[in-house]
N, C-alpha and C positions, 0 to 999 in steps of 0.2 A: 485614253484607255489605259487600263491597269490589269496586270496579270496577277491573279491570286493563286497561291499554292494552298491546297487543301489536303489535310491529313485526316483519313477516316478510320474509326475504330469501331468494330462491331460489338454492340452490347447485347444482341440477340442473334441467334442463328439466322442467316439469310438464305432464302430458297427461291429459285426460279428454275423451272424445267428447261435447261439448255438442251439436254439430250434424253430421250426416253428409250431405254433399251430393256425391253420386256417389262419386268416389274421394277427396274432400277430408274429413278429419276434423278439425273446428275445435274448439278450446278456448276457452271463454268467458273474458273477462279477469277476472271476479269469481270468488272463492272461496266455495263454498257453505258455509254454517254446519254443516250436518249432516255434511259430509266433515271439516270442521275439528274437530268434536266427537270424531269417532272417532280422528282423528290425535292429538289432545291427551290423551284420557282412556280410550282403549281399553285393556282389560286391568286397569287399576287401578281404575276405576269401572264401565266397561261390560264385562261377562263376554265372553270370547272363546272360543266353543266349539272344542273340539279338531277336530271333524269334522262337516260337514253333508252329508247325502245325501238323495236322493229329492226330492219336491216342495218340501220346506222349504228346500232349498239354493237354489231359484230364486225364492223368495218374499221381497220386501222386508220387513224387520222393524224399520224406523226407529221406528214408533209402535206396534208389536204387542206388547202386554204378554204374550201367550201364548208368545212366543219369548224365548229367554234373552238374545240379543244385541239390545238395543234402547236408544234414547236416553232412556227414562223413568227409567232409573237415575240419570241426571244431574239429573233434576227432584228425586228424593229426596235427592240430595247438595247440592242448592241451587246448581247450576252451570248457567250458560247461555253459550254461545258465539255471538257475532254473526257474520253473514257478513263477509268481508274486503274492504275497499275498495282497489282498485288505486291506488297513489300514483305509481309509475314502473313501466312495463311495456313489454315488447317480445316479439316472436314470432320463432320459428325453425321453418321448414318443412322436414321430413325426409321422404324417400321411403322406403317399405318395400315388400318383395315379399310378396304374400299367397299363402297355400296354394291349390293347384289343387284345389278341392273342388266337388263336383256342385251344392251348393245356392248357391253363389256363383261361378259360372263365367261369365266374359265371353263374349260372342259371338265367333265365329271372326274376324269382320272387325275386331275391336278389336286384335288383335295381327297379323293378317294373316300373310303369309309370314314376317315377321320373327321369329315365334314359334318357327320351326324353326331359328333361328340364335341360340338362347339368349337371346331377348328375352321378358321376362316378360309373359304375357297378363294376369295379375292382379296388380296393385300398387295402392298408395294413397299418399296424402300426409297426414302429421299435422301440423297447426299447433299448435305447443306453445308455452307461456310460457317464455320464454328465461331463462338464468341471469342473475341480477343484478336481476330484477324484484322490486319491493318492494310490500308491502302493509300495511294497518293494520286491526286489529280489536280488539274489546273482549270481555272475559270477566267475567261476574258470578259471584262465588264467595266463600267465606269465607276468613279469613286463614290458615288451616291448609292450604289447597290448594296443592299444588306443581304449577307449570306448567313443562313440560319446556323445555330450552334448544334442542333439536333435535327435529323431528318428520319423519315421512315422509308424503308426500302424493301423490295421483294414481295412475294405473295403473302408472306405472313406480316407484312408491314413492320419489319424488324427495326429496332431503335439503333441508329448509327450516330456516333459523335463526330463532330466536324470541328477541326482546329484550323483556322485561316490565318495566313500571313500574306502581306503584300510583297511582291517582287518589284522593287523600285528601279532596278538597272538590268538592262538586257541589251543585246546587240542585234541590229537588223542586218541580215546577210542574204546573199543570193547565190544560187549554184546548186551543186549536189551535196547532199548531207544524209545522215542516218538518224532517224528518230527512234530512240530506245523507249519512248513512251507509246502506248497503244493509240491508234488513230481509227477514225471512221472514214473509210474512203469515200462515202456519198457526201460527206461534208467538206471535202477538199475543194479548193477553187479550181476553176478550169486551167489556170496557169501552172498548177502543180502537177507533176507527172510522177506516178508510182513506177519505179523501176524494178525493185525486188522487194519482197516481203514474205512474212509468214502469216497464214491466214488463220484467224481465230473464228471458227464456225459457231455462230450463236444467233438466235433470233432477237430482234426483227431483221437486223442487217449484220453480216459478218464483219468483224473487225480486222485490223492488221497490226502486226507487231514487228519490231526490228526492221522497219521499212527504210529502204533507200529511195529517196526522193530527189526531184529536181525542181527548183523554184525559189521563191522567197520564203525566208524562215527567220524565226527569233531563236537566238543562242542565249539561254539563261545562264547565270553565274555558276551553276553546277554542270555546265556543258550539256544539258538537256537541250535538244533542238525540237521546236514545234513549228509547223507550217503556219504562215502568215495568210490572212484572208479567209480563214475558215468560217462557215456559217452553215446552218442546217439546210440540207438539200442542195448545197452550192454545186455539187457535181452531178445533179440529176434534174429531171423535169419535175416542176411543181405542179400538183393538181390544183386547178382553179375552178371556181364556180361556173 
């Protein structure tokens, strides 16, 4: 097993709707590990169906073993991607015009008479992570795993540069510790206990930061502590066929 440190640099704006507040769609500053896992290893380790239709197309399949496209394939390959910690980040707010549809129509008073003078009644603002923002994450994998140098991320398939280095030395410890790196609580092993944490509310699963835990962990050379034994869905029930 090898721990890889990955530094991510955004070369496009990254957008995903973490919160929808009226006409403002806000992107959380953290990057979710499940999204990163698909960005890094989709197609090579995670099957990518040619087409999905019907009810299955609208059903999340992250931990659903009955569906072909799921993260459990990475468990079998011995791969795990942690959430990404923002190092330097900024935002850009863009305004867009929304389609005039019956199920999302603003009241007439919202646009008023201005709507008759080519003023859009339906519009929104997207708060996106800006170009140049930098992140850090860790990947647990074997020595023969190839980590791409470029990935696509977010709803706009933004281009993200990846710089990877191997961490050759770390210490295995057990007991109480504080992890400054964000974690996915559903991926923690049953032997780990979350004692205190800050909650990062974002879909599909809320993350935790500045967490105090108890259990086995790895201490990296820069004193970063990561829980040992993490895997996708380790702390929850897996949907099987």
